[in-house]
C-alpha positions as CSV (number, residue, x, y, z in Angstrom):
1,M,0.0,0.0,0.0
2,A,2.8,2.4,0.9
3,R,4.4,1.7,-2.5
4,T,1.1,2.4,-4.2
5,I,0.6,5.7,-2.4
6,F,4.2,6.7,-3.2
7,E,3.7,6.0,-6.9
8,A,0.4,7.9,-6.9
9,E,2.1,10.9,-5.3
10,S,5.0,10.7,-7.7
11,A,2.6,10.6,-10.7
12,L,0.6,13.6,-9.3
13,E,3.8,15.6,-8.9
14,Y,4.9,14.6,-12.5
15,D,1.5,15.8,-13.9
16,L,1.8,19.1,-12.1
17,R,5.3,19.7,-13.4
18,A,4.7,18.3,-16.9
19,P,1.2,18.8,-18.2
20,T,0.1,16.5,-21.0
21,F,-0.9,17.5,-24.5
22,K,-4.5,16.9,-23.5
23,T,-4.2,19.2,-20.6
24,Y,-2.9,22.0,-22.9
25,V,-5.7,21.5,-25.4
26,S,-8.3,21.6,-22.7
27,R,-6.8,24.7,-21.1
28,Y,-6.6,26.6,-24.4
29,W,-10.1,25.5,-25.5
30,Q,-11.5,26.8,-22.2
31,A,-9.6,30.1,-22.7
32,F,-11.0,30.3,-26.2
33,K,-14.6,29.8,-25.0
34,N,-14.2,32.4,-22.3
35,A,-12.7,34.9,-24.8
36,T,-15.6,34.3,-27.2
37,T,-18.2,34.8,-24.5
38,E,-16.6,38.1,-23.4
39,L,-16.3,39.2,-27.0
40,Y,-19.9,38.6,-27.6
41,K,-20.9,40.7,-24.6
42,S,-19.0,43.7,-26.0
43,K,-21.0,44.8,-29.1
44,T,-18.2,47.1,-30.2
45,A,-15.6,44.3,-30.1
46,F,-18.1,41.8,-31.7
47,I,-18.9,44.1,-34.6
48,G,-15.1,44.8,-35.1
49,A,-14.3,41.1,-34.9
50,I,-16.9,40.3,-37.6
51,M,-15.5,43.1,-39.8
52,L,-11.9,41.8,-39.3
53,I,-13.0,38.3,-40.1
54,I,-14.4,39.5,-43.4
55,L,-11.3,41.5,-44.1
56,F,-8.8,38.7,-43.4
57,T,-11.0,36.1,-45.2
58,A,-11.0,38.3,-48.3
59,S,-7.3,38.7,-48.1
60,I,-6.7,35.0,-47.8
61,I,-9.1,34.0,-50.7
62,T,-8.1,36.9,-53.0
63,P,-6.5,34.6,-55.6
64,Y,-9.8,32.7,-55.9
65,I,-12.2,35.6,-56.1
66,D,-10.4,38.1,-58.2
67,R,-11.7,38.5,-61.8
68,F,-8.7,39.9,-63.7
69,S,-5.0,40.7,-63.3
70,P,-4.7,43.7,-61.0
71,V,-1.8,45.1,-63.0
72,K,-2.6,44.2,-66.6
73,Q,-3.8,47.2,-68.7
74,N,-6.6,47.0,-71.2
75,Y,-7.1,50.2,-73.2
76,R,-10.4,48.8,-74.6
77,E,-11.9,49.0,-71.2
78,L,-11.0,52.4,-69.9
79,L,-13.1,54.0,-67.2
80,K,-15.9,51.4,-67.4
81,P,-18.7,51.7,-64.8
82,P,-19.5,48.8,-62.5
83,S,-21.0,45.8,-64.3
84,A,-21.4,42.1,-64.1
85,E,-18.0,41.7,-65.7
86,H,-16.2,44.4,-63.7
87,F,-17.9,44.6,-60.3
88,F,-16.3,48.0,-59.4
89,G,-15.6,49.1,-62.9
90,T,-12.2,49.9,-64.4
91,D,-9.6,52.7,-63.9
92,R,-8.1,55.0,-66.5
93,Y,-5.7,52.3,-67.6
94,G,-8.5,49.7,-68.0
95,R,-7.4,47.7,-64.9
96,D,-10.2,46.0,-62.9
97,I,-10.8,48.0,-59.7
98,W,-12.3,44.9,-57.9
99,S,-9.1,43.0,-58.4
100,R,-6.9,45.9,-57.4
101,V,-8.9,46.5,-54.2
102,L,-8.6,42.9,-53.2
103,W,-4.9,42.6,-53.9
104,G,-4.1,46.0,-52.5
105,G,-6.0,45.1,-49.3
106,R,-4.1,41.8,-49.0
107,R,-0.8,43.6,-49.3
108,L,-1.7,46.4,-46.9
109,V,-3.0,44.0,-44.3
110,V,0.1,41.8,-44.4
111,I,2.5,44.8,-44.2
112,S,0.5,46.4,-41.3
113,V,0.4,43.1,-39.3
114,L,4.1,42.4,-39.8
115,A,5.1,46.0,-38.9
116,V,3.2,46.0,-35.7
117,L,4.5,42.5,-34.8
118,F,8.1,43.8,-35.5
119,G,7.6,46.7,-33.1
120,I,6.0,44.6,-30.4
121,A,8.7,41.9,-30.7
122,L,11.5,44.4,-30.1
123,G,9.7,46.8,-27.8
124,I,8.4,44.3,-25.2
125,P,11.8,42.9,-24.0
126,F,13.3,46.3,-24.1
127,G,10.6,47.8,-21.9
128,A,10.3,44.8,-19.6
129,L,14.0,44.6,-18.8
130,S,14.3,48.3,-18.4
131,G,11.3,48.5,-16.0
132,Y,12.3,45.4,-14.0
133,Y,16.0,46.1,-13.4
134,G,15.5,49.9,-12.8
135,G,18.5,52.0,-11.8
136,W,21.0,53.0,-14.5
137,T,19.5,50.3,-16.8
138,D,16.2,52.0,-16.7
139,A,17.7,55.5,-17.0
140,V,19.8,54.7,-20.0
141,G,17.0,52.7,-21.7
142,M,14.4,55.5,-21.2
143,R,16.7,58.2,-22.5
144,I,17.2,56.1,-25.6
145,V,13.4,55.8,-25.9
146,D,12.9,59.6,-25.4
147,A,15.5,60.4,-28.1
148,W,13.7,57.9,-30.4
149,L,10.3,59.5,-29.7
150,S,11.7,62.9,-30.5
151,I,12.1,61.9,-34.1
152,P,8.7,62.5,-35.8
153,G,7.3,59.2,-37.1
154,L,6.4,60.7,-40.5
155,L,10.0,62.0,-40.9
156,L,11.3,58.5,-40.2
157,Y,9.0,56.9,-42.7
158,L,10.0,59.4,-45.4
159,L,13.7,58.9,-44.6
160,I,13.6,55.1,-44.9
161,V,11.3,55.2,-48.0
162,T,13.6,57.7,-49.7
163,I,16.6,55.5,-48.9
164,S,14.9,52.5,-50.4
165,R,14.1,54.5,-53.5
166,E,17.7,55.6,-53.8
167,W,18.8,52.0,-53.6
168,K,16.1,51.1,-56.1
169,L,14.5,48.5,-53.9
170,E,11.5,46.9,-55.6
171,G,8.9,44.2,-54.9
172,I,9.3,42.5,-51.6
173,W,12.4,44.5,-50.7
174,N,10.4,47.7,-50.9
175,D,7.7,46.2,-48.6
176,L,10.4,45.0,-46.1
177,A,11.7,48.6,-46.0
178,L,8.2,49.8,-45.3
179,I,7.7,47.2,-42.6
180,F,11.1,48.2,-41.0
181,A,10.2,51.9,-41.0
182,L,6.7,51.4,-39.5
183,G,7.8,48.9,-37.0
184,S,10.8,50.9,-35.9
185,A,8.6,53.9,-35.1
186,Y,6.4,51.7,-32.9
187,I,9.2,50.2,-30.8
188,P,9.6,53.1,-28.3
189,Q,5.9,53.3,-27.8
190,V,5.7,49.6,-26.9
191,A,8.7,49.9,-24.7
192,R,7.3,52.8,-22.6
193,L,3.9,51.0,-22.3
194,V,5.5,47.7,-21.1
195,R,7.8,49.6,-18.7
196,G,4.9,51.3,-17.0
197,S,3.1,48.0,-16.6
198,V,6.2,46.2,-15.3
199,L,6.8,49.0,-12.7
200,A,3.3,48.4,-11.4
201,E,3.6,44.6,-11.4
202,K,7.1,44.1,-9.9
203,E,6.0,45.2,-6.4
204,K,3.3,42.5,-6.1
205,E,3.5,39.4,-3.9
206,Y,4.0,36.9,-6.7
207,V,7.2,38.6,-7.8
208,E,8.5,38.5,-4.3
209,A,7.7,34.8,-4.1
210,S,9.5,34.2,-7.3
211,R,12.6,35.9,-5.9
212,I,12.4,33.9,-2.6
213,I,12.4,30.5,-4.4
214,G,15.5,31.5,-6.2
215,E,14.3,32.2,-9.8
216,S,16.6,34.4,-11.9
217,N,15.8,38.0,-12.5
218,L,15.5,37.4,-16.3
219,Y,13.1,34.5,-15.7
220,T,11.0,36.6,-13.3
221,A,10.8,39.5,-15.6
222,L,10.0,37.6,-18.8
223,R,8.0,34.6,-17.5
224,Q,6.3,35.9,-14.4
225,I,5.7,39.7,-14.8
226,L,5.5,40.0,-18.6
227,P,2.4,37.8,-19.1
228,N,0.5,40.0,-16.8
229,C,1.4,43.1,-18.9
230,I,0.2,41.7,-22.2
231,S,-3.4,43.0,-22.1
232,P,-2.6,46.7,-22.8
233,I,-0.1,45.6,-25.5
234,I,-2.9,43.7,-27.3
235,V,-5.3,46.6,-27.2
236,H,-2.7,49.1,-28.3
237,G,-1.4,46.9,-31.0
238,T,-4.8,46.3,-32.5
239,V,-5.6,50.0,-32.7
240,R,-2.1,50.6,-34.1
241,L,-2.9,48.3,-37.0
242,G,-5.5,50.7,-38.2
243,L,-3.1,53.6,-37.9
244,V,-0.3,51.8,-39.7
245,L,-2.6,50.9,-42.6
246,L,-3.7,54.5,-42.9
247,I,-0.1,55.6,-42.9
248,I,0.8,53.2,-45.7
249,A,-2.2,54.4,-47.8
250,A,-1.2,58.0,-47.1
251,L,2.4,57.5,-48.2
252,S,1.2,55.8,-51.4
253,F,-1.3,58.6,-52.0
254,L,1.7,61.1,-51.8
255,G,3.6,58.9,-54.3
256,L,6.0,57.6,-51.6
257,G,4.7,54.1,-51.3
258,S,5.2,51.2,-53.6
259,P,6.0,52.1,-57.2
260,P,3.2,51.5,-59.8
261,P,1.6,49.3,-61.0
262,T,1.6,47.6,-57.6
263,P,-2.0,47.5,-56.3
264,D,-2.4,49.9,-53.4
265,W,-5.5,51.7,-52.0
266,G,-3.6,55.0,-51.6
267,S,-2.1,55.1,-55.1
268,D,-5.4,54.1,-56.6
269,L,-7.1,56.9,-54.7
270,A,-4.5,59.3,-56.0
271,L,-5.0,58.2,-59.6
272,A,-8.7,58.8,-59.3
273,R,-8.3,62.5,-58.5
274,D,-8.3,63.5,-62.2
275,H,-11.7,61.8,-62.7
276,M,-13.5,62.9,-59.5
277,E,-16.1,64.9,-61.4
278,T,-16.8,62.6,-64.3
279,K,-16.2,59.1,-62.7
280,P,-16.4,59.5,-58.9
281,L,-16.9,55.8,-58.3
282,I,-13.2,55.2,-59.2
283,A,-12.3,57.0,-55.9
284,V,-15.2,55.6,-53.9
285,F,-14.2,52.0,-53.8
286,P,-10.5,52.3,-52.6
287,G,-11.6,55.1,-50.2
288,L,-14.3,52.9,-48.7
289,A,-11.8,50.0,-48.4
290,I,-9.5,52.2,-46.4
291,A,-12.3,53.5,-44.2
292,Y,-13.6,49.9,-43.6
293,A,-10.3,48.5,-42.6
294,V,-9.4,51.3,-40.2
295,L,-12.9,51.3,-38.7
296,A,-12.7,47.5,-38.1
297,F,-9.3,47.7,-36.3
298,N,-10.5,50.6,-34.2
299,L,-13.8,49.0,-33.2
300,F,-12.1,45.8,-32.3
301,G,-9.4,47.6,-30.3
302,D,-11.8,49.7,-28.3
303,G,-13.9,46.6,-27.6
304,L,-10.9,44.7,-26.4
305,R,-10.0,47.6,-24.1
306,D,-13.4,47.4,-22.5
307,I,-13.1,43.6,-22.1
308,L,-9.6,43.5,-20.7
309,D,-10.0,46.4,-18.4
310,P,-13.4,46.1,-16.7
311,R,-12.8,49.4,-14.8
312,L,-13.5,51.3,-17.9
313,V,-17.1,50.2,-18.5
314,D,-19.7,48.6,-16.3
315,R,-20.6,45.5,-18.3
């Protein structure tokens, strides 16, 4: 009997230290159900989530629902109105606007998501370590952040885009330069946000318990404190996605985005300026696409803020 009890206790200890795959699946499934329930309670987040699902789904299935090549010109189909053949009509080069809106949205969504993830990936450890260690580490780190923030974001975008133009970067390299520019401008904002959350968390009891049992400072900062600071990052990053998408469209509208004939909502909107009086629908569809995407990210971000911080709204 003693042997049986000992084996049972050993098995229990092993289960606690090494959860099985089934345990992980059950845990994540329960978390997903709880998140879905909370999402449904917040009408703002729910509407934003539905809009984002439509946006991401359209981006994924773009190769299967486009009608024509987004870059091929057809001078026999110039400035055609919407029809069964061309859902959104054609532009002044005879290109199908429906296809250009789809491919332009796919590209802008990918660049926006990668730029925000790049800023978060570098900003989180920078802010977490600076806030946890404090002292001269925090002082030096925050002075770097302050100097970084003193550079206007638009100026940084223009600088990097201009350099990429001088180096004649095209295709994916031009997009990578844009991701680097947008992500770099986001790093100091993430760092300051994470640092503030870490400063509030590191004085709590569970951090002291982690120190008492001998866990390293790096482990405590990244594995104990950081997970409790993720909520504001998720909210801020979601809203930032809409802003980044709007910045990309604005740069393209000014002629500083991707070179033609790359599909882009901003450049398509700029091309439609000469036909605003005679063919206004050419500008309506890319403009509506920009407004839809930005609104979807903002609604979802505001809803997440209400869900993750119950103090802001009485649900």
